[in-house]
N, C-alpha and C positions, 0 to 999 in steps of 0.2 A: 715671910710674914702670912698672919693669917687675917683677913678683912670680915670682920663680924659686921652684919647688916641686921642693926635693930629694929625692930618690927612692931615695936611700944610694948614690949611684952615683958613681965617680969622675970620669966626663965632665962630670959637672955644673959643676965648676972648670974647665974647659976653656971652657963655653959661657958661664961668669960673665967668667971673662977674655976673652972676643970683647967680650961688650956692654960691659964696663970701656974696651977698645980704641976703642970705639964711642962713649965719655963717657956711656953711660946711668945714667940714675938708676936703681936696684934695690935691692931688700932680698930677701934670701934665707931660706928657710924650709925645715925637713924635713917629709914628707908628714906626720907624727903629731904636729907640735909647734905648729899654730895650728890656728883655726876657722872655717867660713864666715863667723860673725860678725866675727871679727877682720880677714878679709880684704875684708866689705865696709866696715868701718871705715878701711880704706887705701886702698880707691878706684884700685885698678890701674888704669893705662891698657893694660897688657898682662899677659898669664901664659905664661909659659915653663914646663911641666912636663918636668923631665930625664928620661933617660933610666932603665932600671929600673923596677920591681925585679922578680924572677922573675917573680911574675903578678899579676894583677889584684885576687886576693885581697888582694897584700900590698902595695898601692898606698897605704895608707893614705886620706887624704883626696881624693886625684887625681882620681880616679872622679865624685865629688861635685863638686869644681870645676869639671869639665866639664859637668855637668849644670845648675848652678848658674849660671854666670858665661859658659858659651859661647855661649849667644845674644846674648848684649849685648858680651863683651870679647873681644878677638883673642887665641886663643892658639894656642900652637905646642907639641906635644908628644905 
């Protein structure tokens, strides 16, 4: 399963569309509407972090996701 982190950028749904065309199983969450514990429970095989936001200060959980899951889970974004 691919976990898609939406950073409130409209391009996110282009990426989701492409993943859908590849028939990828995915779940989509906004960068401020999921916790690290919830991500652990999902056990994603891959993580896609969408473009945006304006600066890393506005990235919600995205930076923590990279730090926490990056060593063991493939991440694009």
